[in-house]
N, C-alpha and C positions, 0 to 999 in steps of 0.2 A: 427154133428162137431160144435157144438154151440162156442167153443173156437177159432176155425180155420177160418179164411177168405180165401173164395174162390175167385181168381182171373179172369178176363176174360182176352183174349188176348187183348181187347181194354184196359187193367187198367195196362198193363204191355209195357214200352219203353219210346221211346221220338217222341212225334208227334208234327209236325207242323201244323198248321191250313193252308188253301190255303191264299193266297194274299188277303189281305182287299183291297176293291175299294173305294177310295177315290172320290167324288165329287170335282174335283179341282176348278170348278167355286164358289162352297160354301166357299171354304178356301179362294180364293180371296177376295171375299166380306164380310169375317168374320173380326169384329171388335176387334181389340187385346187384347182389355181390356175386351171383354166379358168371359161369364162362359163357353160358347162354345169354345171358342179359349184355354182356360184353359183345357178344358175337351180333346180338341184335342191332347196336348201335353202329357197328363196323358197316352191317348191310345195308341198314339206313341211310348213312353216309356215304356209301357206295350206290345207291338208287340218288339220292338228292345230286351229287356231283355227276352221276348220267344225264340227269335232265337239263343240269345247267350246262355242260359241254354241249349238249345236241340244240338249246334253246341257242346257244350263240353260234352255232354254225350255220342255223337257219339263213335265206335273205330275207332280211324284214320288209315287209311291205307297205313303209313308210315312204311316202312322198312328200319331201317337203323342201319349202323355199330357202331352207338353210343347210349347210355340210351337214350329212348324216352319216355315220358308221353303217353301211347297210346289211352287214354280213357274209357278204361274197368273200372269197378267198381267191387270190392267184396263185401260181406254182412262183419259187423263188427266182429271179432272176441272175443268171448264171453271170452274167456281163457287167453286175454291178461289184465294185470293189470291195464294199464292205461285206456281201456274201461269200465272196471268194476266202475270206478268213475265217468264216464261220462253217466248219464239217458239218452242221445240220443248220441251214439256214431257214428262217420263218417263211411261211408263205405270206402273200401280202394282202393288206386289207383294202376293200374297197369302199370309196364314199361317193354318195350319190346327193345331188341336188336338182330341182327343179325351177324353173324359170317361166311366169308368166309373161309371154312375148306379146301378146295383145293380136291385134289383125295382122295380116299377112299384107306385104306391101302391093303395090300399083307396077308392075314390070319394073320391080328395082331392086336393090339388095339394101338390106335395114340389118341395124347391128343393135347388140345392148351388152352392156358390161356382164361379165359372169362373175366376178369379182374371186377367182380362185387364185390363190395366190403361186406364181410359176415358181418351181424350185426343179433342179435337175433329177432326172427320173421321174418326172410327172409325166403319167401316159392316161391316155382317155379310152377304155374300156368298152362303152357304149355311148351313142350320141343319136337321142331319138327324139319324136314328138309326135304330136297330133296337132291337125286344125279344123274346127267346127264351124259349120254355119248354122246358125240357129234363128229364125224368123219370128219365133216367139208364137206363131199362128199354125203350129206343127210340122211346118218344114224343116227337115235335121239333116244334115251331112256333114260328113266327117272324113278324113284321110288321113294316113300316116305321114310323118315327115322322116327321112325323105321322100319324095313321091316322083317315082319315074312314071312319066306320063309323056306320050310324043305331042302333044300341045299344051299342057300345062304343068311341065315339071317343076318341083318346088326343092332347092338344093339347100341343105345346113353345111353351116364350117365353122370350126371353132379355131381361134387361135391363143395366143398367149392373154390376151385381154378380154376378147370379144367373142359372142356366137353372131355369127351373119346368117340371115336366110334370103334367100334371091327366088324369084319369081321372073317368066318373061312375058305374063300376061296380067291383068287385074285380077287380084285373088283377096280384094280388100272384103268382099262379102264373108270370107272367114275371119270371124273377128273374135274368136278366142284360140289362141296357140299356146300350147304347153310344151316346153322343152326340156329333156331329161337327159342331162348328163353324169356319167357313172366314169370314176378317176382313179388310179393308183396314184399314190405319192412318191414313192420309191420302188 
């Protein structure tokens, strides 16, 4: 494979080195006009920059009911015309939003508005959720959505304006349902 670069797991991801140990006494005794002192500031700046870059690359664990830039990055889409004009196209940022869907339906399809403004290039990257039954007396049961089950499947669909959940049996005992949408805007 001469044209392909093979990456090891060390080449992928965001990694921070262990904390640098500074000899504090050497810093106190340093001449503030020396090259050594200037080098110290350059190294401190580089360390702070490395922390900021790696912090911004992480997938943030906030699941909010408003649009949130979650830190995920997708590869540039070569089909987009504005990217074709750029020799170094940027990765695309992923947004996340969580919806409290309420109870699942009784052998029906129900929908809620998602409020995401449709623009050309909008693409969902993940659509998922979970439904929970909790009777308050110690009984608890949950399952992921979509649910592949021979007698009680639960389907989820998203279009330009709404989120739809469909059931073929009475699933109304599952009174808590959270749906997560993750998407790219271009």
